[in-house]
C-alpha positions as a printed Julia matrix, in Angstrom:
512×3 Matrix{Float64}:
 -46.89    9.91    6.13
 -45.1     6.61    6.62
 -41.76    5.86    5.02
 -42.89    2.36    4.04
 -44.33    3.2     0.58
 -41.21    5.21   -0.23
 -38.87    2.38    0.77
 -40.98   -0.11   -1.17
 -40.85    1.99   -4.35
 -37.13    2.69   -4.02
 -36.31   -0.98   -3.57
 -38.52   -1.86   -6.54
 -36.5     0.59   -8.64
 -33.29   -0.86   -7.28
 -34.28   -4.37   -8.32
 -34.65   -3.14  -11.9
 -31.26   -1.47  -11.73
 -29.64   -4.69  -10.57
 -30.67   -6.38  -13.83
 -28.14   -6.81  -16.65
 -27.68   -3.57  -18.55
 -29.68   -4.62  -21.62
 -32.67   -5.61  -19.47
 -32.41   -2.41  -17.47
 -32.44   -0.27  -20.61
 -35.59   -2.0   -21.88
 -37.28   -1.07  -18.62
 -36.03    2.51  -18.49
 -39.45    4.04  -19.35
 -41.0     2.06  -16.49
 -38.21    2.96  -14.05
 -38.27    6.57  -15.22
 -41.98    6.84  -14.56
 -41.64    5.3   -11.12
 -38.84    7.65  -10.04
 -40.65   10.66  -11.52
 -43.86    9.78   -9.72
 -41.94    9.14   -6.51
 -40.14   12.47   -6.64
 -43.2    14.52   -7.54
 -45.44   12.85   -4.96
 -42.91   13.65   -2.23
 -41.68   16.99   -3.55
 -43.22   18.97   -0.71
 -42.93   16.26    1.9
 -40.36   15.88    4.64
 -39.73   12.32    3.45
 -37.99   13.37    0.21
 -34.54   13.23    1.79
 -34.81    9.53    2.81
 -35.61    8.73   -0.84
 -32.26   10.12   -1.97
 -30.39    8.59    0.95
 -31.79    5.21    0.04
 -30.9     5.62   -3.63
 -27.4     6.75   -2.7
 -26.89    3.73   -0.46
 -28.05    1.47   -3.27
 -25.78    3.17   -5.78
 -22.83    2.5    -3.48
 -23.84   -1.1    -2.88
 -21.68   -4.1    -3.84
 -24.13   -5.32   -6.51
 -24.56   -2.04   -8.34
 -21.9    -1.15  -10.89
 -23.74    1.2   -13.27
 -24.0     4.54  -11.53
 -24.25    6.23  -14.93
 -27.6     4.46  -15.49
 -29.0     5.86  -12.27
 -27.6     9.29  -13.17
 -29.36    9.28  -16.57
 -32.66    8.03  -15.11
 -32.66   10.75  -12.47
 -31.8    13.38  -15.05
 -34.72   12.25  -17.21
 -37.15   12.22  -14.28
 -36.11   15.31  -12.4
 -36.81   17.89  -15.08
 -40.4    17.8   -13.8
 -39.31   19.25  -10.47
 -39.97   22.86   -9.66
 -37.19   25.06   -8.32
 -39.47   26.0    -5.43
 -39.53   22.47   -4.03
 -37.07   21.46   -1.31
 -36.24   18.34   -3.3
 -34.84   20.34   -6.2
 -31.6    21.29   -4.42
 -31.34   17.85   -2.85
 -31.47   16.09   -6.21
 -28.99   18.63   -7.58
 -26.51   17.86   -4.76
 -27.16   14.14   -5.16
 -26.3    14.23   -8.87
 -23.15   16.25   -8.22
 -21.94   13.64   -5.73
 -22.89   10.81   -8.07
 -21.02   12.46  -10.94
 -17.81   12.59   -8.92
 -18.07    8.84   -8.26
 -18.24    7.93  -11.95
 -15.18    6.49  -13.64
 -13.12    8.62  -16.03
 -14.61    6.97  -19.11
 -18.19    7.5   -17.94
 -17.44   11.1   -16.99
 -15.94   11.78  -20.4
 -19.01   10.4   -22.2
 -21.33   12.25  -19.85
 -19.57   15.58  -20.4
 -20.51   15.47  -24.08
 -24.17   15.06  -23.13
 -23.92   17.79  -20.5
 -22.65   20.3   -23.06
 -25.82   19.66  -25.05
 -28.02   19.83  -21.96
 -26.49   23.18  -20.99
 -28.79   24.83  -23.59
 -31.78   22.51  -22.95
 -35.31   23.88  -22.65
 -35.78   21.84  -19.47
 -34.65   24.01  -16.58
 -33.46   21.17  -14.4
 -31.34   19.52  -17.09
 -29.95   22.91  -17.99
 -29.13   23.77  -14.39
 -27.55   20.43  -13.52
 -25.52   20.44  -16.74
 -24.14   23.92  -16.09
 -23.57   23.01  -12.45
 -21.61   19.86  -13.3
 -19.63   21.57  -16.05
 -18.39   24.01  -13.4
 -17.07   21.15  -11.26
 -13.78   21.04  -13.17
 -12.87   24.47  -11.86
 -14.22   25.14   -8.34
 -14.61   28.83   -7.61
 -12.38   30.7    -5.17
 -15.35   31.02   -2.82
 -15.72   27.24   -2.72
 -12.0    26.64   -2.22
 -12.03   29.16    0.62
 -14.19   26.66    2.56
 -11.13   24.41    2.88
  -9.75   26.85    5.43
 -12.72   26.31    7.73
 -12.01   23.05    9.57
 -15.52   23.19   11.06
 -17.01   22.28    7.69
 -18.52   18.82    7.27
 -16.11   16.09    6.23
 -18.0    15.31    3.01
 -17.77   18.99    1.95
 -13.99   18.97    2.26
 -13.67   15.54    0.62
 -15.74   16.67   -2.39
 -13.61   19.81   -2.77
 -10.42   17.77   -2.44
 -11.58   15.46   -5.23
 -12.48   18.37   -7.49
  -9.15   20.12   -6.96
  -6.97   17.03   -7.3
  -8.84   15.28  -10.09
  -8.53   18.06  -12.68
  -5.08   19.52  -13.5
  -6.37   23.05  -14.16
  -8.02   23.19  -10.74
  -4.9    21.83   -9.07
  -2.56   24.36  -10.7
  -4.87   27.2    -9.67
  -5.53   26.16   -6.08
  -2.48   24.14   -4.99
  -1.52   26.59   -2.22
  -5.0    26.33   -0.68
  -4.71   22.55   -0.95
  -1.31   22.51    0.8
  -2.75   24.71    3.57
  -5.58   22.22    4.0
  -3.14   19.3     4.22
  -1.11   21.11    6.89
  -4.24   22.05    8.9
  -5.58   18.48    8.78
  -2.22   17.15   10.04
  -2.03   19.75   12.82
  -5.59   18.88   13.88
  -4.69   15.16   13.8
  -7.93   14.53   11.89
  -7.49   10.89   10.87
 -10.45   10.83    8.47
  -9.26   13.85    6.52
  -5.67   12.6     6.54
  -6.81    9.25    5.12
  -8.56   11.0     2.21
  -5.49   13.18    1.62
  -3.19   10.13    1.51
  -5.52    8.58   -1.04
  -4.82   11.62   -3.27
  -1.0    11.55   -2.98
  -0.38    9.81   -6.3
  -2.56   12.3    -8.24
  -0.88   15.27   -6.55
   2.55   13.88   -7.43
   1.45   13.17  -11.01
   0.24   16.76  -11.51
   3.53   18.14  -10.18
   5.61   15.85  -12.41
   3.53   16.65  -15.5
   3.51   20.41  -14.94
   7.08   21.02  -16.13
   8.66   24.39  -16.81
   8.07   27.35  -14.52
   4.76   25.99  -13.22
   6.36   22.72  -12.17
   9.26   24.52  -10.5
   6.91   26.83   -8.6
   4.8    23.86   -7.5
   7.78   21.95   -6.17
   9.25   25.03   -4.48
   5.96   25.64   -2.69
   5.62   21.97   -1.71
   9.18   21.83   -0.38
   8.65   25.06    1.58
   5.74   23.49    3.46
   7.86   20.42    4.2
  10.92   22.34    5.36
   9.45   25.1     7.5
   6.72   23.35    9.49
   7.95   22.09   12.88
   5.17   19.54   13.28
   6.44   16.04   12.47
   2.99   14.97   11.25
   2.9    17.84    8.74
   6.46   17.12    7.64
   5.62   13.45    7.22
   2.7    14.11    4.86
   4.63   16.5     2.65
   7.71   14.27    2.68
   5.55   11.39    1.42
   4.33   13.54   -1.5
   7.9    14.6    -2.33
   9.11   10.97   -2.19
   6.39   10.01   -4.68
   8.04   12.32   -7.22
  10.89    9.81   -7.54
  14.29   10.25   -9.21
  13.27   13.41  -11.08
  13.75   15.61   -8.01
  17.19   14.32   -6.96
  19.19   17.0    -8.8
  16.94   19.71   -7.34
  17.44   18.28   -3.84
  21.2    18.37   -4.43
  20.97   22.07   -5.31
  18.86   22.78   -2.22
  21.45   21.01   -0.06
  24.17   23.35   -1.3
  22.17   26.47   -0.37
  23.34   26.51    3.26
  23.47   24.66    6.6
  19.75   25.14    7.32
  18.86   23.26    4.11
  21.11   20.24    4.64
  19.18   18.05    7.06
  15.77   18.33    5.26
  17.44   17.56    1.93
  19.2    14.52    3.38
  15.9    13.29    4.82
  14.4    13.36    1.31
  17.34   11.36   -0.04
  16.94    8.92    2.87
  13.31    8.28    1.96
  14.15    7.82   -1.72
  16.93    5.34   -0.9
  15.19    3.32    1.81
  11.64    3.31    0.4
  12.09    3.55   -3.36
  15.56    1.94   -3.64
  16.67    4.88   -5.78
  20.18    4.45   -7.19
  20.1     8.04   -8.42
  19.5     9.25   -4.85
  22.26    6.96   -3.55
  24.72    8.37   -6.13
  23.79   11.91   -5.08
  24.26   11.07   -1.39
  27.78    9.71   -1.91
  28.64   12.64   -4.19
  27.63   15.03   -1.39
  29.6    13.03    1.18
  32.76   13.04   -0.95
  32.67   16.85   -1.28
  31.94   17.56    2.4
  34.68   19.47    4.21
  33.67   21.49    7.27
  33.07   19.9    10.66
  29.38   20.79   10.97
  28.58   19.33    7.56
  30.48   16.12    8.33
  28.58   15.72   11.62
  25.23   16.15    9.84
  26.24   13.67    7.13
  27.51   11.08    9.63
  24.19   11.11   11.48
  22.16   10.95    8.25
  24.28    8.12    6.84
  23.64    6.11    9.99
  19.85    6.64    9.71
  19.81    5.8     6.02
  21.86    2.61    6.17
  20.46    1.43    9.49
  17.01    1.47    7.91
  18.24    0.06    4.6
  20.16   -2.83    6.15
  17.32   -3.71    8.53
  14.29   -3.38    6.28
  12.34   -6.58    5.63
  11.68   -6.07    1.9
  15.08   -5.0     0.74
  16.67   -5.84   -2.61
  19.8    -7.89   -1.94
  21.63   -6.51   -5.0
  20.8    -2.91   -4.09
  21.87   -3.44   -0.47
  25.12   -5.13   -1.51
  25.92   -2.23   -3.79
  25.12    0.29   -1.02
  27.26   -1.7     1.42
  30.28   -1.62   -0.93
  29.86    2.1    -1.53
  29.63    2.81    2.21
  32.7     0.67    2.9
  34.68    2.52    0.24
  33.53    5.9     1.61
  34.45    5.12    5.23
  37.74    3.35    4.55
  39.23    5.28    1.63
  37.41    8.55    0.9
  36.07   10.0     4.17
  37.36    7.96    7.16
  36.85   11.02    9.39
  33.08   10.37    9.29
  33.66    7.5    11.75
  35.11    9.99   14.25
  31.85   11.93   14.24
  29.69    8.79   14.46
  31.37    5.5    15.54
  28.03    3.73   15.0
  28.76    3.79   11.24
  31.68    1.41   11.69
  29.6    -0.92   13.87
  26.82   -0.87   11.29
  29.2    -1.85    8.53
  30.8    -4.61   10.6
  27.4    -6.1    11.36
  26.88   -6.58    7.63
  30.34   -7.77    6.63
  31.38   -9.97    9.56
  28.74  -12.66   10.0
  30.45  -15.86   11.15
  28.05  -18.58    9.94
  29.11  -21.13   12.57
  28.77  -18.72   15.49
  25.49  -17.39   14.08
  24.12  -20.93   13.71
  24.96  -21.73   17.35
  23.32  -18.48   18.55
  20.18  -19.27   16.58
  20.07  -22.87   17.76
  20.49  -21.77   21.39
  17.93  -19.0    20.84
  20.37  -16.46   22.28
  20.58  -14.15   19.22
  19.12  -10.68   19.75
  16.25   -9.44   17.62
  18.6    -7.25   15.56
  21.06  -10.12   15.1
  18.29  -12.49   13.99
  17.23   -9.91   11.43
  20.77   -9.53   10.1
  21.26  -13.31   10.03
  18.35  -13.57    7.57
  20.83  -12.32    4.98
  23.54  -14.86    5.83
  22.88  -16.86    2.63
  23.97  -20.43    1.92
  26.96  -20.5     4.39
  24.59  -19.96    7.3
  22.06  -22.44    5.84
  24.76  -25.12    5.62
  25.89  -24.46    9.21
  22.3   -24.72   10.44
  21.76  -27.96    8.49
  24.84  -29.45   10.13
  23.35  -28.75   13.56
  19.96  -30.18   12.53
  21.55  -33.44   11.37
  23.93  -33.83   14.33
  22.17  -35.89   17.0
  24.75  -34.95   19.6
  22.96  -31.6    19.91
  19.82  -31.39   22.08
  16.58  -31.83   20.21
  15.43  -28.28   21.0
  18.6   -26.85   19.41
  18.11  -28.91   16.26
  14.51  -27.73   15.93
  15.47  -24.08   16.48
  18.13  -24.4    13.78
  15.67  -26.04   11.38
  13.09  -23.32   11.98
  15.42  -20.59   10.77
  16.47  -22.19    7.46
  13.37  -21.22    5.42
  13.59  -17.66    6.79
  16.94  -16.95    5.15
  16.28  -14.24    2.59
  16.07  -15.48   -1.03
  17.61  -18.8    -0.04
  16.19  -21.95   -1.64
  16.8   -25.28    0.05
  18.95  -27.49   -2.17
  18.11  -31.0    -3.36
  20.96  -32.28   -1.19
  19.62  -30.54    1.91
  16.0   -31.74    1.81
  16.81  -35.46    2.36
  18.96  -34.49    5.35
  16.11  -32.43    6.84
  13.59  -35.22    6.26
  15.87  -37.75    7.91
  16.41  -35.38   10.84
  12.64  -35.09   11.27
  12.38  -38.88   11.55
  14.73  -38.71   14.55
  12.6   -36.15   16.45
  10.61  -37.61   19.36
   8.95  -34.72   21.18
   5.41  -34.03   19.9
   5.71  -30.23   20.06
   9.02  -30.33   18.19
   7.46  -32.59   15.57
   4.71  -30.02   15.0
   7.3   -27.25   14.58
   9.57  -29.3    12.33
   6.67  -30.23   10.03
   6.0   -26.54    9.41
   9.69  -26.07    8.62
   9.58  -28.86    6.02
   6.45  -27.33    4.48
   8.19  -23.94    4.22
  11.34  -25.5     2.73
   9.33  -27.29    0.04
   7.37  -24.13   -0.68
  10.6   -22.21   -1.21
  11.99  -24.97   -3.4
   9.03  -25.83   -5.58
   5.62  -24.31   -6.09
   4.26  -27.2    -8.19
   3.89  -30.91   -7.6
   6.3   -32.2   -10.21
   9.14  -33.74   -8.19
   9.94  -37.37   -8.92
   9.35  -39.91   -6.16
  12.91  -40.69   -5.08
  13.82  -43.47   -2.65
  14.33  -40.88    0.06
  10.93  -39.29   -0.58
   9.21  -42.69   -0.67
  10.69  -43.61    2.71
   9.63  -40.25    4.11
   6.13  -40.72    2.69
   5.84  -44.16    4.31
   7.06  -42.73    7.62
   4.42  -39.98    7.53
   1.65  -42.51    6.77
   2.76  -44.64    9.7
   3.02  -41.6    11.95
  -0.43  -40.44   10.9
  -1.91  -43.76   12.02
   0.04  -44.07   15.27
  -0.06  -40.39   16.37
  -3.57  -38.91   16.0
  -2.26  -35.55   17.27
  -0.31  -35.12   14.01
  -2.95  -36.56   11.68
  -4.73  -33.32   10.76
  -1.48  -31.42   10.23
  -0.01  -34.14    8.0
  -3.2   -34.45    5.92
  -3.54  -30.71    5.51
   0.11  -30.21    4.49
   0.57  -33.44    2.54
   0.97  -31.8    -0.86
   3.87  -29.75    0.49
   5.48  -32.48    2.56
   5.39  -35.0    -0.3
   5.08  -32.83   -3.42
   4.35  -35.62   -5.89
   1.04  -36.16   -7.67
  -0.73  -39.44   -7.05
   1.28  -40.54   -4.03
  -1.83  -40.74   -1.88
  -5.52  -41.12   -2.59
  -7.49  -39.2     0.03
 -10.63  -41.17   -0.81
  -8.99  -44.24    0.72
  -8.54  -42.52    4.08
 -11.49  -43.61    6.12
 -10.97  -41.12    8.94
 -11.12  -38.01    6.72
């Protein structure tokens, strides 16, 4: 038997399902009859599986947003199936998978119907209802399949969803789940790891909401997996889950740290993640409290190394909060200079790290940037040089005694200074400096700098047309006519270069 009639019927059904919901409901009897006839006619045929595969692909498609409609239609049609047919189990599995893909609201509404169907006279509706009602609590036999890494990926993913989605299931089977996470990391199975990472927030939420003895047992078990596995990939996954728990675990981490030398480094790594990734002030307070109380040599060595890792990452991250970093910098300076200066003996890099943040000479930094001799790390640190560095760079840009390449390099860096907005006094200087640039490549680069400076300064076109801006506008129009190489760039960026409404009418430009 050819697949063509099956595909034709399935696509006909799909077209009805793509209709607006009201239209689809009016046609339910027609769709119901078509699916019922389709299923029964192929119940003993080897082509029944392609029918469900096609329906499943359609249900996942970008146009289809009402999986609950398809679920109800299949439920209404499939009660005609006999348990002896091969399609019976296929439809049952299909509906289980479809149920897990429904949103929380649809699942909640459907559960009420399923409780009624659980005592239905129709065997299929009764079976599927009882089957789906059992999804909230997977059996131990089902969870045991997580240990077998030879199982199909979709089997493990479905079990993962069922365990993580429902709190009762999670609290009962969390150890099996943690074993599965560790095994997936050890096997370096990227597909399983991706699905696990997708579940991190739910796992963290269940642990936070558990509270009491259950919550304590959950966290203790989670931390045990993190601390005692040697594999860095396993540690990384569990550390990410622990970090998601936020400030609530800081006091517990402090207690774990005090339990002995073997517990110190893992606990400090958790605090490092909370400080560098979540900008946790609570974790930072706990770190400095631990450092102030440290006495023996081994503990000071461990702390000195951890402090370097924490603040090296914090000072050099690209999305840092300037206020948080400034506060951390002051605290570290106070710790190293007044409270625990001996930490520098165990790790001299701490002093260098602090100096790199506190001793930026704007004039020297500007020259290094203009000459393009600053190292990658220095360039990163210079991003936080603020207005003194911006003023020093502007002076170089406007001084024609410097080579043109130096002036362009200096101009390029100005819009990169973190949280720095170009002042109204600076923009005219930069525009005038652009008018004195002759090299075509440098003009291209400088135009992008001016666009970035205007973007930082103003997101809307509401600046008044000053004399300076009018002169700059006239210069750009002249340049656009005389230098075709710059025409497209100037036209494309005009709204940012001259951010004033009505300055130019693009309809009058014959070459556009």
